[in-house]
Residue, then its C-alpha position, 0 to 999 in steps of 0.5 A: m910093742n913095735p916101736d915103729a907103730a907108736v910113732d904119732l904122725s898127726i899134723f898137730q904133733l908134727f908141728v909141735n915136734a918140728h924144729i923151730v925153723v920148720q915151725l916158722v916156715v909152716f906158720g909163715l906159709l899158713a899166714v900167707s895162705v890166709w892173706c892170699w885167700a882174703i885178697i882173692a875174695e876181695k878181688l872177686f867181689q871188686l871185679a864183680r861189682v865193677h862189671k855190674e856197675t859198668d853194665k848198668f852205666e852202659q845201658v843208661f848211656w846208650s839209651g839216649q838219655s841226655l848227657d847233661e842229665l846223666y852227668q847231674a845224676l852221677a856227679q854227686r856220687r862215688n863212681v867206679g869204672m866207666a861211670a868214673l871216666f864219664v864224670a871226669a870227662m864231662r866235668e872237664w868239658k864243662r869247665s873248659t866250655e864255660r867262661e869264668s863268669g859261668e856263662a856258656a862260651s860262644r865257642p870252645m876254648p882251644g885244646v878242650q878235646l885234648r884236655v878231656e882225653k887227657v883227663m880220661d887217660v888219667t882216670l882210666s889209669r887210676e881205675v885200673e891201678q885200683l883193680e891191680r892193687r895187691l895182685t903183686v902179692l899173689a904173684t910173689v906168693g905164687s912164685t916163692a911159696a913153693f921154694v919156702g916150703l922146699f926150704g922147710t923140706v930140706w930142713g926136715i930131711m936134715t933133721s932125719f939124717q941127724a936123728i940117724g947119726t945120733t941113734g945109729t939106726a935108720s928105723l921108721a921111728t927115727v926117720a919118719p918124723g923128719i920126713a913127715e915134717a919135710l913133706f908137710a912143709t912141701a904140701l903147705g908151700l904148694f897149698a899157698a902157691i897154687p891158688a895164688i898163681i891161678f887167681y893171679n893169672k885170672f885177675d890179671s887177664d880180667v883186669a886187662r880185658y876190663a881196661a880194654r873195655l874202658e879204653g874203647f868207651a873212652d875212644e867212643f866218648a871222645a868221638i862224641l865230644s869231638r862231634q859236639i865241638d865241631k857243631t859249636i864252631 
């Protein structure tokens, strides 16, 4: 029987027979890949949710409903995105335009618009930060996983050369396991890196567009409040 034909190059056997260093690389890349896919699924769900909630809020906000009524409806619930901006701004507005006794002031206190805008800026930053959480993991994996796989590749090739030096022959049975280990590590590195960098770029772009949408609403709502202040002076 040809000894070259008896070489088992199945993925399981490659992992079992691989050097401990290559096994650690493979295990690490598999774990990181699973972690990345969990983050990708979470972000897809999170972005879909905030876009849905924002579309719903915008429809109600521009429908002509009283701002006080809308605030009362949203104040007791957990809000995200644009609704969170609105609630934070209205809460600061009400605090700033009421006396400590709870009676409405005859005119707003100085700096109320500046405080409202500041609150919206802080809330906007917090909302964007929530959307950007764990994106650095995808960026890191996308930029390093291929190099980690390359390290396993180099180690597998070294194993092949060591086998040649030990046996004194360069038959397929001698070099195939080490070369297969090397290619397996490379493939896993690319399997982890490619989805990570693709989805990182997608999410980064989506978050930037959503942040611009929130900034546009903040500017529009600040203008509405400014007109309201002018009416009371």
